[in-house]
PQR file with spaces between the fields and no chain letter, atoms N, CA, C, O and H, PARSE charges and radii, in Angstrom:
ATOM       1  N    MET     1      99.096  108.718  113.204 -0.4000 1.5000
ATOM       2  CA   MET     1      99.017  107.365  112.568 -0.0000 2.0000
ATOM       3  C    MET     1      99.080  106.334  113.692  0.5500 1.7000
ATOM       4  O    MET     1      99.708  106.431  114.746 -0.5500 1.4000
ATOM       5  N    HIS     2      98.332  105.358  113.282 -0.4000 1.5000
ATOM       6  CA   HIS     2      98.144  104.220  114.306 -0.0000 2.0000
ATOM       7  C    HIS     2      98.577  102.984  113.951  0.5500 1.7000
ATOM       8  O    HIS     2      98.737  102.970  112.731 -0.5500 1.4000
ATOM       9  H    HIS     2      97.822  105.280  112.426  0.4000 1.0000
ATOM      10  N    GLY     3      98.853  101.892  114.469 -0.4000 1.5000
ATOM      11  CA   GLY     3      99.168  100.746  114.215 -0.0000 2.0000
ATOM      12  C    GLY     3      98.245   99.714  115.055  0.5500 1.7000
ATOM      13  O    GLY     3      98.225  100.005  116.251 -0.5500 1.4000
ATOM      14  H    GLY     3      98.722  101.903  115.460  0.4000 1.0000
ATOM      15  N    VAL     4      97.665   98.858  114.795 -0.4000 1.5000
ATOM      16  CA   VAL     4      96.716   98.037  115.225 -0.0000 2.0000
ATOM      17  C    VAL     4      97.266   96.548  115.327  0.5500 1.7000
ATOM      18  O    VAL     4      97.553   95.989  114.268 -0.5500 1.4000
ATOM      19  H    VAL     4      97.681   98.622  113.823  0.4000 1.0000
ATOM      20  N    TYR     5      97.444   95.823  116.602 -0.4000 1.5000
ATOM      21  CA   TYR     5      97.915   94.423  116.905 -0.0000 2.0000
ATOM      22  C    TYR     5      97.321   93.587  117.411  0.5500 1.7000
ATOM      23  O    TYR     5      97.715   93.313  118.544 -0.5500 1.4000
ATOM      24  H    TYR     5      97.212   96.277  117.462  0.4000 1.0000
ATOM      25  N    PRO     6      96.442   92.993  117.018 -0.5600 1.5000
ATOM      26  CA   PRO     6      95.310   92.112  117.582  0.2800 2.0000
ATOM      27  C    PRO     6      95.947   90.772  117.634  0.5500 1.7000
ATOM      28  O    PRO     6      96.665   90.366  116.720 -0.5500 1.4000
ATOM      29  N    ALA     7      95.697   90.121  118.647 -0.4000 1.5000
ATOM      30  CA   ALA     7      96.027   88.694  118.723 -0.0000 2.0000
ATOM      31  C    ALA     7      95.065   87.986  117.964  0.5500 1.7000
ATOM      32  O    ALA     7      94.391   88.592  117.131 -0.5500 1.4000
ATOM      33  H    ALA     7      95.114   90.451  119.390  0.4000 1.0000
ATOM      34  N    GLY     8      94.906   86.621  118.180 -0.4000 1.5000
ATOM      35  CA   GLY     8      93.955   85.482  117.748 -0.0000 2.0000
ATOM      36  C    GLY     8      92.572   86.335  117.685  0.5500 1.7000
ATOM      37  O    GLY     8      92.204   87.181  118.501 -0.5500 1.4000
ATOM      38  H    GLY     8      95.453   86.129  118.857  0.4000 1.0000
ATOM      39  N    ILE     9      91.919   85.913  116.549 -0.4000 1.5000
ATOM      40  CA   ILE     9      90.356   86.665  116.245 -0.0000 2.0000
ATOM      41  C    ILE     9      89.761   85.488  116.193  0.5500 1.7000
ATOM      42  O    ILE     9      90.326   84.595  115.562 -0.5500 1.4000
ATOM      43  H    ILE     9      92.217   85.226  115.887  0.4000 1.0000
ATOM      44  N    ASP    10      88.702   85.269  116.735 -0.4000 1.5000
ATOM      45  CA   ASP    10      87.762   84.194  116.548 -0.0000 2.0000
ATOM      46  C    ASP    10      86.905   84.203  115.217  0.5500 1.7000
ATOM      47  O    ASP    10      85.690   84.386  115.298 -0.5500 1.4000
ATOM      48  H    ASP    10      88.242   85.994  117.248  0.4000 1.0000
ATOM      49  N    THR    11      87.527   84.007  113.979 -0.4000 1.5000
ATOM      50  CA   THR    11      86.818   83.957  112.895 -0.0000 2.0000
ATOM      51  C    THR    11      86.680   82.400  112.178  0.5500 1.7000
ATOM      52  O    THR    11      87.116   81.354  112.659 -0.5500 1.4000
ATOM      53  H    THR    11      88.514   83.858  113.914  0.4000 1.0000
ATOM      54  N    ASP    12      86.049   82.542  111.075 -0.4000 1.5000
ATOM      55  CA   ASP    12      86.244   81.176  110.381 -0.0000 2.0000
ATOM      56  C    ASP    12      87.521   81.128  110.027  0.5500 1.7000
ATOM      57  O    ASP    12      88.052   80.108  110.468 -0.5500 1.4000
ATOM      58  H    ASP    12      85.694   83.391  110.684  0.4000 1.0000
ATOM      59  N    MET    13      88.204   81.776  109.441 -0.4000 1.5000
ATOM      60  CA   MET    13      89.696   81.739  108.869 -0.0000 2.0000
ATOM      61  C    MET    13      90.594   81.075  110.123  0.5500 1.7000
ATOM      62  O    MET    13      91.551   80.339  109.881 -0.5500 1.4000
ATOM      63  H    MET    13      87.773   82.604  109.083  0.4000 1.0000
ATOM      64  N    THR    14      90.250   81.358  111.262 -0.4000 1.5000
ATOM      65  CA   THR    14      90.964   80.803  112.515 -0.0000 2.0000
ATOM      66  C    THR    14      90.269   79.703  113.148  0.5500 1.7000
ATOM      67  O    THR    14      90.698   79.331  114.240 -0.5500 1.4000
ATOM      68  H    THR    14      89.472   81.956  111.459  0.4000 1.0000
ATOM      69  N    ALA    15      89.071   79.009  112.545 -0.4000 1.5000
ATOM      70  CA   ALA    15      88.439   77.984  113.483 -0.0000 2.0000
ATOM      71  C    ALA    15      89.348   76.687  113.278  0.5500 1.7000
ATOM      72  O    ALA    15      89.031   75.875  114.147 -0.5500 1.4000
ATOM      73  H    ALA    15      88.723   79.311  111.658  0.4000 1.0000
ATOM      74  N    GLY    16      90.223   76.253  112.566 -0.4000 1.5000
ATOM      75  CA   GLY    16      91.017   75.276  112.840 -0.0000 2.0000
ATOM      76  C    GLY    16      92.296   75.493  113.855  0.5500 1.7000
ATOM      77  O    GLY    16      93.041   74.623  114.306 -0.5500 1.4000
ATOM      78  H    GLY    16      90.481   76.912  111.859  0.4000 1.0000
ATOM      79  N    VAL    17      92.323   76.756  114.055 -0.4000 1.5000
ATOM      80  CA   VAL    17      93.719   76.999  115.224 -0.0000 2.0000
ATOM      81  C    VAL    17      93.631   76.706  116.346  0.5500 1.7000
ATOM      82  O    VAL    17      92.500   76.836  116.814 -0.5500 1.4000
ATOM      83  H    VAL    17      91.717   77.463  113.689  0.4000 1.0000
ATOM      84  N    ASP    18      94.508   76.292  117.103 -0.4000 1.5000
ATOM      85  CA   ASP    18      94.248   75.726  118.313 -0.0000 2.0000
ATOM      86  C    ASP    18      95.154   77.108  119.380  0.5500 1.7000
ATOM      87  O    ASP    18      96.260   76.918  119.886 -0.5500 1.4000
ATOM      88  H    ASP    18      95.427   76.187  116.723  0.4000 1.0000
ATOM      89  N    THR    19      94.619   77.989  119.469 -0.4000 1.5000
ATOM      90  CA   THR    19      95.187   79.226  120.404 -0.0000 2.0000
ATOM      91  C    THR    19      94.105   80.145  121.013  0.5500 1.7000
ATOM      92  O    THR    19      92.947   79.883  120.687 -0.5500 1.4000
ATOM      93  H    THR    19      93.720   78.143  119.058  0.4000 1.0000
ATOM      94  N    ALA    20      94.296   81.104  121.786 -0.4000 1.5000
ATOM      95  CA   ALA    20      93.557   81.629  122.357 -0.0000 2.0000
ATOM      96  C    ALA    20      92.903   82.638  121.173  0.5500 1.7000
ATOM      97  O    ALA    20      93.476   83.020  120.153 -0.5500 1.4000
ATOM      98  H    ALA    20      95.236   81.316  122.051  0.4000 1.0000
ATOM      99  N    LYS    21      91.531   82.956  121.613 -0.4000 1.5000
ATOM     100  CA   LYS    21      90.714   84.009  120.416 -0.0000 2.0000
ATOM     101  C    LYS    21      89.791   84.985  121.401  0.5500 1.7000
ATOM     102  O    LYS    21      89.371   84.708  122.524 -0.5500 1.4000
ATOM     103  H    LYS    21      91.065   82.646  122.442  0.4000 1.0000
ATOM     104  N    THR    22      89.635   86.000  120.771 -0.4000 1.5000
ATOM     105  CA   THR    22      88.984   86.836  121.352 -0.0000 2.0000
ATOM     106  C    THR    22      87.616   87.091  120.071  0.5500 1.7000
ATOM     107  O    THR    22      87.759   86.960  118.855 -0.5500 1.4000
ATOM     108  H    THR    22      89.977   86.226  119.858  0.4000 1.0000
ATOM     109  N    ALA    23      86.499   87.429  120.712 -0.4000 1.5000
ATOM     110  CA   ALA    23      85.371   87.520  119.712 -0.0000 2.0000
ATOM     111  C    ALA    23      85.726   88.939  118.852  0.5500 1.7000
ATOM     112  O    ALA    23      86.265   89.978  119.233 -0.5500 1.4000
ATOM     113  H    ALA    23      86.383   87.534  121.700  0.4000 1.0000
ATOM     114  N    PRO    24      85.271   88.597  117.728 -0.5600 1.5000
ATOM     115  CA   PRO    24      85.375   90.155  116.547  0.2800 2.0000
ATOM     116  C    PRO    24      84.798   91.229  117.516  0.5500 1.7000
ATOM     117  O    PRO    24      85.656   92.021  117.905 -0.5500 1.4000
ATOM     118  N    ALA    25      83.648   91.420  117.954 -0.4000 1.5000
ATOM     119  CA   ALA    25      83.176   92.397  118.827 -0.0000 2.0000
ATOM     120  C    ALA    25      84.222   92.640  119.652  0.5500 1.7000
ATOM     121  O    ALA    25      84.831   93.648  119.295 -0.5500 1.4000
ATOM     122  H    ALA    25      82.951   90.776  117.638  0.4000 1.0000
ATOM     123  N    GLN    26      84.710   92.072  120.695 -0.4000 1.5000
ATOM     124  CA   GLN    26      85.515   92.821  121.762 -0.0000 2.0000
ATOM     125  C    GLN    26      86.672   93.309  120.889  0.5500 1.7000
ATOM     126  O    GLN    26      87.235   94.279  121.395 -0.5500 1.4000
ATOM     127  H    GLN    26      84.215   91.253  120.985  0.4000 1.0000
ATOM     128  N    VAL    27      87.164   92.927  119.769 -0.4000 1.5000
ATOM     129  CA   VAL    27      88.465   93.546  119.365 -0.0000 2.0000
ATOM     130  C    VAL    27      88.098   94.584  118.639  0.5500 1.7000
ATOM     131  O    VAL    27      88.935   95.485  118.666 -0.5500 1.4000
ATOM     132  H    VAL    27      86.706   92.139  119.358  0.4000 1.0000
ATOM     133  N    ALA    28      86.889   94.862  117.812 -0.4000 1.5000
ATOM     134  CA   ALA    28      86.356   95.986  117.203 -0.0000 2.0000
ATOM     135  C    ALA    28      86.452   96.819  118.235  0.5500 1.7000
ATOM     136  O    ALA    28      87.250   97.755  118.188 -0.5500 1.4000
ATOM     137  H    ALA    28      86.209   94.129  117.790  0.4000 1.0000
ATOM     138  N    ALA    29      85.452   96.549  119.598 -0.4000 1.5000
ATOM     139  CA   ALA    29      85.529   97.590  120.505 -0.0000 2.0000
ATOM     140  C    ALA    29      86.946   98.197  121.083  0.5500 1.7000
ATOM     141  O    ALA    29      87.040   99.407  121.293 -0.5500 1.4000
ATOM     142  H    ALA    29      84.804   95.788  119.637  0.4000 1.0000
ATOM     143  N    GLY    30      87.890   97.427  121.296 -0.4000 1.5000
ATOM     144  CA   GLY    30      88.991   97.770  121.776 -0.0000 2.0000
ATOM     145  C    GLY    30      89.660   98.545  120.438  0.5500 1.7000
ATOM     146  O    GLY    30      90.268   99.594  120.651 -0.5500 1.4000
ATOM     147  H    GLY    30      87.815   96.445  121.126  0.4000 1.0000
ATOM     148  N    LEU    31      89.593   98.226  119.574 -0.4000 1.5000
ATOM     149  CA   LEU    31      90.132   99.226  118.429 -0.0000 2.0000
ATOM     150  C    LEU    31      89.631  100.680  118.343  0.5500 1.7000
ATOM     151  O    LEU    31      90.454  101.552  118.064 -0.5500 1.4000
ATOM     152  H    LEU    31      89.099   97.374  119.400  0.4000 1.0000
ATOM     153  N    LEU    32      88.490  100.973  118.536 -0.4000 1.5000
ATOM     154  CA   LEU    32      87.795  101.844  118.532 -0.0000 2.0000
ATOM     155  C    LEU    32      87.810  102.712  119.803  0.5500 1.7000
ATOM     156  O    LEU    32      87.377  103.860  119.708 -0.5500 1.4000
ATOM     157  H    LEU    32      87.820  100.266  118.762  0.4000 1.0000
ATOM     158  N    ASP    33      88.230  102.306  120.876 -0.4000 1.5000
ATOM     159  CA   ASP    33      88.660  102.787  122.332 -0.0000 2.0000
ATOM     160  C    ASP    33      89.879  103.301  122.049  0.5500 1.7000
ATOM     161  O    ASP    33      90.017  104.488  122.347 -0.5500 1.4000
ATOM     162  H    ASP    33      88.582  101.373  120.953  0.4000 1.0000
ATOM     163  N    GLY    34      91.167  102.532  121.368 -0.4000 1.5000
ATOM     164  CA   GLY    34      92.212  103.101  121.012 -0.0000 2.0000
ATOM     165  C    GLY    34      92.041  104.362  119.980  0.5500 1.7000
ATOM     166  O    GLY    34      92.499  105.454  120.317 -0.5500 1.4000
ATOM     167  H    GLY    34      91.055  101.568  121.126  0.4000 1.0000
ATOM     168  N    LEU    35      91.587  104.254  119.115 -0.4000 1.5000
ATOM     169  CA   LEU    35      91.293  105.241  118.424 -0.0000 2.0000
ATOM     170  C    LEU    35      90.695  106.653  119.006  0.5500 1.7000
ATOM     171  O    LEU    35      91.014  107.775  118.611 -0.5500 1.4000
ATOM     172  H    LEU    35      91.215  103.367  118.841  0.4000 1.0000
ATOM     173  N    VAL    36      89.811  106.354  119.970 -0.4000 1.5000
ATOM     174  CA   VAL    36      89.101  107.395  120.874 -0.0000 2.0000
ATOM     175  C    VAL    36      90.345  108.016  121.787  0.5500 1.7000
ATOM     176  O    VAL    36      90.355  109.219  122.047 -0.5500 1.4000
ATOM     177  H    VAL    36      89.552  105.443  120.290  0.4000 1.0000
ATOM     178  N    LEU    37      91.313  107.193  122.225 -0.4000 1.5000
ATOM     179  CA   LEU    37      92.252  107.635  123.215 -0.0000 2.0000
ATOM     180  C    LEU    37      93.454  108.298  122.493  0.5500 1.7000
ATOM     181  O    LEU    37      94.170  109.081  123.117 -0.5500 1.4000
ATOM     182  H    LEU    37      91.305  106.215  122.014  0.4000 1.0000
ATOM     183  N    ASP    38      93.712  107.975  121.078 -0.4000 1.5000
ATOM     184  CA   ASP    38      94.567  108.368  120.186 -0.0000 2.0000
ATOM     185  C    ASP    38      95.647  107.890  120.386  0.5500 1.7000
ATOM     186  O    ASP    38      96.676  108.566  120.383 -0.5500 1.4000
ATOM     187  H    ASP    38      93.130  107.339  120.571  0.4000 1.0000
ATOM     188  N    MET    39      95.609  106.615  120.599 -0.4000 1.5000
ATOM     189  CA   MET    39      96.873  105.769  121.021 -0.0000 2.0000
ATOM     190  C    MET    39      97.908  105.093  119.536  0.5500 1.7000
ATOM     191  O    MET    39      97.333  104.523  118.608 -0.5500 1.4000
ATOM     192  H    MET    39      94.773  106.066  120.601  0.4000 1.0000
ATOM     193  N    GLU    40      98.744  105.199  119.543 -0.4000 1.5000
ATOM     194  CA   GLU    40      99.782  105.072  118.230 -0.0000 2.0000
ATOM     195  C    GLU    40      99.628  103.541  118.352  0.5500 1.7000
ATOM     196  O    GLU    40      99.010  103.071  117.396 -0.5500 1.4000
ATOM     197  H    GLU    40      99.211  105.662  120.296  0.4000 1.0000
ATOM     198  N    ASP    41      99.984  102.728  119.181 -0.4000 1.5000
ATOM     199  CA   ASP    41      99.899  101.437  119.210 -0.0000 2.0000
ATOM     200  C    ASP    41      98.560  100.646  119.880  0.5500 1.7000
ATOM     201  O    ASP    41      98.361  100.688  121.094 -0.5500 1.4000
ATOM     202  H    ASP    41     100.486  103.110  119.957  0.4000 1.0000
ATOM     203  N    ILE    42      97.811  100.036  119.102 -0.4000 1.5000
ATOM     204  CA   ILE    42      96.445   99.584  119.665 -0.0000 2.0000
ATOM     205  C    ILE    42      96.601   98.102  119.781  0.5500 1.7000
ATOM     206  O    ILE    42      96.730   97.403  118.776 -0.5500 1.4000
ATOM     207  H    ILE    42      97.973  100.002  118.116  0.4000 1.0000
ATOM     208  N    PHE    43      96.591   97.636  120.934 -0.4000 1.5000
ATOM     209  CA   PHE    43      96.359   96.232  121.348 -0.0000 2.0000
ATOM     210  C    PHE    43      95.141   95.923  121.477  0.5500 1.7000
ATOM     211  O    PHE    43      94.844   96.380  122.580 -0.5500 1.4000
ATOM     212  H    PHE    43      96.487   98.204  121.750  0.4000 1.0000
ATOM     213  N    PRO    44      94.209   95.415  121.028 -0.5600 1.5000
ATOM     214  CA   PRO    44      92.798   95.798  121.229  0.2800 2.0000
ATOM     215  C    PRO    44      91.788   94.641  121.800  0.5500 1.7000
ATOM     216  O    PRO    44      90.563   94.619  121.686 -0.5500 1.4000
ATOM     217  N    ASP    45      92.594   93.737  122.411 -0.4000 1.5000
ATOM     218  CA   ASP    45      92.058   92.507  123.011 -0.0000 2.0000
ATOM     219  C    ASP    45      93.054   92.032  124.224  0.5500 1.7000
ATOM     220  O    ASP    45      94.149   92.574  124.372 -0.5500 1.4000
ATOM     221  H    ASP    45      93.589   93.754  122.503  0.4000 1.0000
ATOM     222  N    PRO    46      92.666   91.147  124.945 -0.5600 1.5000
ATOM     223  CA   PRO    46      93.219   90.964  126.066  0.2800 2.0000
ATOM     224  C    PRO    46      94.638   89.845  125.885  0.5500 1.7000
ATOM     225  O    PRO    46      95.462   89.636  126.775 -0.5500 1.4000
ATOM     226  N    ASN    47      94.648   89.268  124.598 -0.4000 1.5000
ATOM     227  CA   ASN    47      95.765   88.390  124.217 -0.0000 2.0000
ATOM     228  C    ASN    47      96.819   89.448  123.784  0.5500 1.7000
ATOM     229  O    ASN    47      97.985   89.456  124.178 -0.5500 1.4000
ATOM     230  H    ASN    47      93.979   89.438  123.874  0.4000 1.0000
ATOM     231  N    ALA    48      96.380   90.145  123.110 -0.4000 1.5000
ATOM     232  CA   ALA    48      97.047   91.012  122.498 -0.0000 2.0000
ATOM     233  C    ALA    48      98.039   92.222  123.732  0.5500 1.7000
ATOM     234  O    ALA    48      99.206   92.611  123.683 -0.5500 1.4000
ATOM     235  H    ALA    48      95.433   90.138  122.791  0.4000 1.0000
ATOM     236  N    GLN    49      97.187   92.439  124.491 -0.4000 1.5000
ATOM     237  CA   GLN    49      97.515   93.300  125.402 -0.0000 2.0000
ATOM     238  C    GLN    49      98.734   92.518  126.397  0.5500 1.7000
ATOM     239  O    GLN    49      99.652   93.156  126.912 -0.5500 1.4000
ATOM     240  H    GLN    49      96.239   92.123  124.530  0.4000 1.0000
ATOM     241  N    ALA    50      98.576   91.209  126.535 -0.4000 1.5000
ATOM     242  CA   ALA    50      99.425   90.666  127.251 -0.0000 2.0000
ATOM     243  C    ALA    50     100.841   90.425  126.444  0.5500 1.7000
ATOM     244  O    ALA    50     101.877   90.213  127.074 -0.5500 1.4000
ATOM     245  H    ALA    50      97.830   90.691  126.116  0.4000 1.0000
ATOM     246  N    MET    51     100.808   90.478  124.833 -0.4000 1.5000
ATOM     247  CA   MET    51     102.070   90.384  124.329 -0.0000 2.0000
ATOM     248  C    MET    51     102.738   91.553  124.339  0.5500 1.7000
ATOM     249  O    MET    51     103.967   91.612  124.328 -0.5500 1.4000
ATOM     250  H    MET    51      99.966   90.650  124.322  0.4000 1.0000
ATOM     251  N    ALA    52     101.919   92.625  124.363 -0.4000 1.5000
ATOM     252  CA   ALA    52     102.621   94.301  124.264 -0.0000 2.0000
ATOM     253  C    ALA    52     103.837   94.432  125.292  0.5500 1.7000
ATOM     254  O    ALA    52     104.846   94.869  124.741 -0.5500 1.4000
ATOM     255  H    ALA    52     100.920   92.577  124.372  0.4000 1.0000
ATOM     256  N    PRO    53     103.954   94.216  126.370 -0.5600 1.5000
ATOM     257  CA   PRO    53     105.301   94.351  126.981  0.2800 2.0000
ATOM     258  C    PRO    53     106.506   93.758  125.884  0.5500 1.7000
ATOM     259  O    PRO    53     107.430   94.439  125.441 -0.5500 1.4000
ATOM     260  N    THR    54     106.245   92.337  125.579 -0.4000 1.5000
ATOM     261  CA   THR    54     107.481   91.913  124.714 -0.0000 2.0000
ATOM     262  C    THR    54     107.663   92.554  123.517  0.5500 1.7000
ATOM     263  O    THR    54     108.830   92.779  123.197 -0.5500 1.4000
ATOM     264  H    THR    54     105.494   91.784  125.940  0.4000 1.0000
ATOM     265  N    TRP    55     106.506   93.011  122.547 -0.4000 1.5000
ATOM     266  CA   TRP    55     106.619   94.011  121.659 -0.0000 2.0000
ATOM     267  C    TRP    55     107.432   95.423  121.915  0.5500 1.7000
ATOM     268  O    TRP    55     108.180   95.975  121.108 -0.5500 1.4000
ATOM     269  H    TRP    55     105.558   92.828  122.807  0.4000 1.0000
ATOM     270  N    TRP    56     107.167   95.771  122.959 -0.4000 1.5000
ATOM     271  CA   TRP    56     108.083   96.812  123.330 -0.0000 2.0000
ATOM     272  C    TRP    56     109.491   96.930  123.742  0.5500 1.7000
ATOM     273  O    TRP    56     110.355   97.765  123.473 -0.5500 1.4000
ATOM     274  H    TRP    56     106.560   95.322  123.614  0.4000 1.0000
ATOM     275  N    SER    57     109.487   95.709  124.575 -0.4000 1.5000
ATOM     276  CA   SER    57     110.757   95.709  125.138 -0.0000 2.0000
ATOM     277  C    SER    57     111.789   94.742  124.370  0.5500 1.7000
ATOM     278  O    SER    57     112.960   94.686  124.744 -0.5500 1.4000
ATOM     279  H    SER    57     108.786   95.031  124.794  0.4000 1.0000
ATOM     280  N    ASP    58     111.408   94.131  123.497 -0.4000 1.5000
ATOM     281  CA   ASP    58     112.145   92.837  122.703 -0.0000 2.0000
ATOM     282  C    ASP    58     111.512   92.611  121.192  0.5500 1.7000
ATOM     283  O    ASP    58     110.834   91.608  120.967 -0.5500 1.4000
ATOM     284  H    ASP    58     110.456   94.176  123.193  0.4000 1.0000
ATOM     285  N    PRO    59     111.715   93.387  120.392 -0.5600 1.5000
ATOM     286  CA   PRO    59     110.407   93.178  119.131  0.2800 2.0000
ATOM     287  C    PRO    59     111.115   92.031  118.295  0.5500 1.7000
ATOM     288  O    PRO    59     110.408   91.242  117.669 -0.5500 1.4000
ATOM     289  N    LYS    60     112.572   91.916  118.272 -0.4000 1.5000
ATOM     290  CA   LYS    60     113.027   90.784  117.710 -0.0000 2.0000
ATOM     291  C    LYS    60     112.442   89.212  118.479  0.5500 1.7000
ATOM     292  O    LYS    60     112.156   88.217  117.812 -0.5500 1.4000
ATOM     293  H    LYS    60     113.146   92.557  118.780  0.4000 1.0000
ATOM     294  N    ALA    61     112.367   89.280  119.803 -0.4000 1.5000
ATOM     295  CA   ALA    61     111.867   87.940  120.461 -0.0000 2.0000
ATOM     296  C    ALA    61     110.392   87.960  120.214  0.5500 1.7000
ATOM     297  O    ALA    61     109.874   86.880  119.930 -0.5500 1.4000
ATOM     298  H    ALA    61     112.600   90.087  120.345  0.4000 1.0000
ATOM     299  N    PHE    62     109.473   89.263  120.294 -0.4000 1.5000
ATOM     300  CA   PHE    62     108.370   89.075  119.632 -0.0000 2.0000
ATOM     301  C    PHE    62     108.053   88.191  118.238  0.5500 1.7000
ATOM     302  O    PHE    62     107.170   87.351  118.066 -0.5500 1.4000
ATOM     303  H    PHE    62     109.894   90.140  120.525  0.4000 1.0000
ATOM     304  N    GLU    63     108.983   88.626  117.389 -0.4000 1.5000
ATOM     305  CA   GLU    63     109.097   88.215  116.006 -0.0000 2.0000
ATOM     306  C    GLU    63     109.447   86.856  115.672  0.5500 1.7000
ATOM     307  O    GLU    63     109.084   86.210  114.690 -0.5500 1.4000
ATOM     308  H    GLU    63     109.701   89.309  117.529  0.4000 1.0000
ATOM     309  N    ARG    64     110.326   86.452  116.777 -0.4000 1.5000
ATOM     310  CA   ARG    64     110.711   85.008  116.746 -0.0000 2.0000
ATOM     311  C    ARG    64     109.527   84.237  117.258  0.5500 1.7000
ATOM     312  O    ARG    64     109.103   83.293  116.591 -0.5500 1.4000
ATOM     313  H    ARG    64     110.622   86.977  117.575  0.4000 1.0000
ATOM     314  N    ALA    65     108.957   84.577  118.409 -0.4000 1.5000
ATOM     315  CA   ALA    65     107.858   83.608  119.258 -0.0000 2.0000
ATOM     316  C    ALA    65     106.788   83.473  117.872  0.5500 1.7000
ATOM     317  O    ALA    65     106.427   82.317  117.650 -0.5500 1.4000
ATOM     318  H    ALA    65     109.301   85.344  118.951  0.4000 1.0000
ATOM     319  N    PHE    66     106.304   84.435  117.019 -0.4000 1.5000
ATOM     320  CA   PHE    66     105.210   84.466  116.499 -0.0000 2.0000
ATOM     321  C    PHE    66     105.373   84.007  114.827  0.5500 1.7000
ATOM     322  O    PHE    66     104.488   83.639  114.055 -0.5500 1.4000
ATOM     323  H    PHE    66     106.596   85.374  117.199  0.4000 1.0000
ATOM     324  N    SER    67     106.938   84.188  114.573 -0.4000 1.5000
ATOM     325  CA   SER    67     107.131   83.402  113.349 -0.0000 2.0000
ATOM     326  C    SER    67     106.906   82.029  113.509  0.5500 1.7000
ATOM     327  O    SER    67     106.444   81.449  112.526 -0.5500 1.4000
ATOM     328  H    SER    67     107.656   84.487  115.201  0.4000 1.0000
ATOM     329  N    GLY    68     107.111   81.425  114.443 -0.4000 1.5000
ATOM     330  CA   GLY    68     107.044   79.891  114.748 -0.0000 2.0000
ATOM     331  C    GLY    68     105.921   79.561  114.786  0.5500 1.7000
ATOM     332  O    GLY    68     105.758   78.514  114.159 -0.5500 1.4000
ATOM     333  H    GLY    68     107.486   81.896  115.241  0.4000 1.0000
ATOM     334  N    ALA    69     104.714   80.084  115.380 -0.4000 1.5000
ATOM     335  CA   ALA    69     103.594   79.733  115.448 -0.0000 2.0000
ATOM     336  C    ALA    69     102.622   80.007  114.067  0.5500 1.7000
ATOM     337  O    ALA    69     101.463   79.609  113.956 -0.5500 1.4000
ATOM     338  H    ALA    69     104.846   80.934  115.889  0.4000 1.0000
ATOM     339  N    ALA    70     103.282   80.684  113.177 -0.4000 1.5000
ATOM     340  CA   ALA    70     102.643   80.966  111.988 -0.0000 2.0000
ATOM     341  C    ALA    70     102.751   79.671  111.092  0.5500 1.7000
ATOM     342  O    ALA    70     101.892   79.221  110.333 -0.5500 1.4000
ATOM     343  H    ALA    70     104.224   81.008  113.267  0.4000 1.0000
ATOM     344  N    ALA    71     103.899   79.225  111.336 -0.4000 1.5000
ATOM     345  CA   ALA    71     104.437   77.977  110.414 -0.0000 2.0000
ATOM     346  C    ALA    71     103.737   76.725  111.000  0.5500 1.7000
ATOM     347  O    ALA    71     103.439   75.733  110.335 -0.5500 1.4000
ATOM     348  H    ALA    71     104.596   79.591  111.952  0.4000 1.0000
ATOM     349  N    ALA    72     103.504   76.894  112.355 -0.4000 1.5000
ATOM     350  CA   ALA    72     102.987   75.917  112.997 -0.0000 2.0000
ATOM     351  C    ALA    72     101.360   75.083  112.372  0.5500 1.7000
ATOM     352  O    ALA    72     100.869   74.142  112.997 -0.5500 1.4000
ATOM     353  H    ALA    72     103.745   77.700  112.895  0.4000 1.0000
């Protein structure tokens, strides 16, 4: 089983969101790399990879950080 945790993806849906975004092709490539490596948790882009240590060390802090971002 795999979990995929991308950060901002540069799509029409996120066009008005002022945050770091990654091109969809780069996210897709990272996802496929994670599947090939049989990774359980896949952080398919550089922004997601930067957040991974917080995800693993303090999941509640991760949730708090991004629940506020979603409301903004």
